[in-house]
C-alpha angles and dihedrals in degrees: 000000000000123000111279120244087238092057093044092053087054100044118088132171105278091220105044102013089234118152119258135222133197112268120246114256092239089058092049090048092050090050093048089053090054091047089052091052090048092239102115123094133181130226092277089058094247120136113252105236102171122070118240126235093205141328145224115231122210117240092251091053095234101112141030125204111214124238118209124178087355090300115121110224099219100181116124092223090053093055118111125222114237111218112218 
């Protein structure tokens, strides 16, 4: 079940309070490839070991908050930097 529009309107980045948007499937796929390779880390510096189902991208496009089992993980340390 995708994140409802009502929930998306309420959620903001816990660090900057910027609005969030649902990540493109291509971005999620790229991040999951890096997770499978063991090369993706989160803001805390820990290797991300579990694939993500989706993600919420901060308005400035710098970070993605992972979504697993339809639950957004809105912890700053769990955010994943998006390389541009």
